[in-house]
C-alpha positions as CSV (number, residue, x, y, z in Angstrom):
1,M,14.8,-2.1,11.9
2,H,15.6,-1.3,8.3
3,A,15.2,1.7,6.0
4,I,14.1,2.4,2.5
5,R,15.5,5.5,0.8
6,S,14.5,7.3,-2.4
7,T,15.0,10.6,-4.0
8,H,11.3,10.7,-4.8
9,A,8.7,10.5,-2.0
10,F,5.1,11.7,-1.6
11,D,3.6,11.9,1.9
12,G,0.0,12.2,0.9
13,E,0.1,16.0,0.9
14,S,3.2,17.0,-1.1
15,F,6.4,15.6,-2.7
16,R,9.2,15.7,-0.2
17,S,12.4,17.2,-1.5
18,P,15.0,15.8,-2.0
19,G,13.3,12.5,-1.1
20,A,12.9,10.5,2.1
21,T,14.2,7.7,4.3
22,V,11.4,5.5,5.6
23,V,12.3,3.6,8.7
24,V,10.5,0.4,9.3
25,E,10.5,-1.9,12.4
26,D,8.5,-5.1,12.7
27,G,6.5,-4.3,9.6
28,L,5.5,-0.8,10.8
29,I,6.6,2.6,9.7
30,I,8.3,4.2,12.7
31,G,9.7,7.3,10.9
32,V,9.6,9.2,7.6
33,E,12.7,11.2,7.7
34,P,14.7,13.4,5.3
35,Y,16.6,11.6,2.6
36,D,20.0,12.1,4.3
37,F,18.8,11.1,7.8
38,P,21.6,9.4,9.7
39,L,20.9,5.8,10.5
40,P,22.5,3.5,13.0
41,D,25.6,1.6,11.6
42,R,23.9,-1.8,11.5
43,C,20.6,-0.6,9.9
44,P,20.2,-2.1,6.4
45,V,19.2,0.4,3.8
46,T,17.4,-0.4,0.6
47,S,17.6,2.2,-2.2
48,Y,14.5,2.5,-4.3
49,D,14.4,4.1,-7.8
50,G,10.6,4.8,-7.7
51,T,8.5,7.1,-5.6
52,L,7.9,6.1,-2.0
53,L,4.4,6.5,-0.7
54,P,4.9,6.0,3.1
55,G,1.8,5.2,5.0
56,L,-0.5,5.2,1.9
57,I,-2.1,1.9,0.8
58,E,-3.6,0.8,-2.4
59,A,-7.1,-0.4,-1.5
60,H,-9.3,0.0,-4.5
61,T,-11.4,-2.9,-5.7
62,H,-13.7,-3.8,-8.6
63,L,-16.7,-5.4,-6.9
64,V,-18.5,-6.5,-10.0
65,T,-15.7,-8.6,-11.5
66,D,-14.0,-11.7,-10.4
67,S,-10.5,-10.5,-11.4
68,G,-10.2,-13.3,-13.9
69,V,-9.1,-13.0,-17.5
70,S,-11.7,-10.9,-19.4
71,A,-13.7,-10.4,-16.2
72,S,-15.0,-7.0,-17.3
73,D,-16.2,-8.4,-20.6
74,R,-18.3,-11.0,-18.8
75,V,-20.1,-8.5,-16.6
76,A,-22.4,-7.4,-19.4
77,G,-23.9,-10.9,-19.6
78,Y,-24.4,-11.4,-15.8
79,S,-27.9,-11.6,-14.3
80,G,-28.7,-9.5,-11.3
81,Q,-28.3,-12.5,-9.1
82,E,-24.8,-13.3,-10.6
83,I,-23.7,-9.7,-10.0
84,D,-24.9,-10.0,-6.4
85,E,-22.9,-13.2,-6.0
86,V,-19.7,-11.7,-7.4
87,I,-20.0,-8.6,-5.2
88,T,-20.7,-10.8,-2.1
89,R,-17.5,-12.9,-2.8
90,A,-15.5,-9.7,-3.4
91,L,-16.6,-8.3,-0.1
92,Q,-16.1,-11.5,1.9
93,G,-12.4,-11.8,0.9
94,P,-11.1,-8.9,2.9
95,A,-13.5,-9.7,5.7
96,R,-12.1,-13.2,6.0
97,R,-8.5,-11.9,6.0
98,G,-9.2,-9.3,8.7
99,S,-7.8,-5.9,9.1
100,P,-4.1,-5.2,9.8
101,R,-3.0,-5.7,13.4
102,R,-2.5,-2.0,13.8
103,P,-2.1,1.0,11.4
104,A,1.3,2.3,10.3
105,R,2.6,5.1,12.5
106,C,4.4,8.0,10.8
107,R,6.2,11.0,12.1
108,R,7.8,13.8,10.3
């Protein structure tokens, strides 16, 4: 178990004041607690200067580009078939990697 603490935290609905302590075990969030939440003596704590977003994931993608240098500039010159191929490759990557073993669990 370890914890990440920040004075800035957004839980998907509102900013938590005065921040939050996110408790993680085996790669899963097991608690989103107040900033000053007491932790066990041997629990390592990482301080974070940014804004914590516990349980939120960044999952956007640009399907018509290949993520290479100047990828967006090349799209204008793609044929319909080339765009279909790029989109197919973009969709196959996450499918090959699979989904997470289980979603993060949070409690307030």
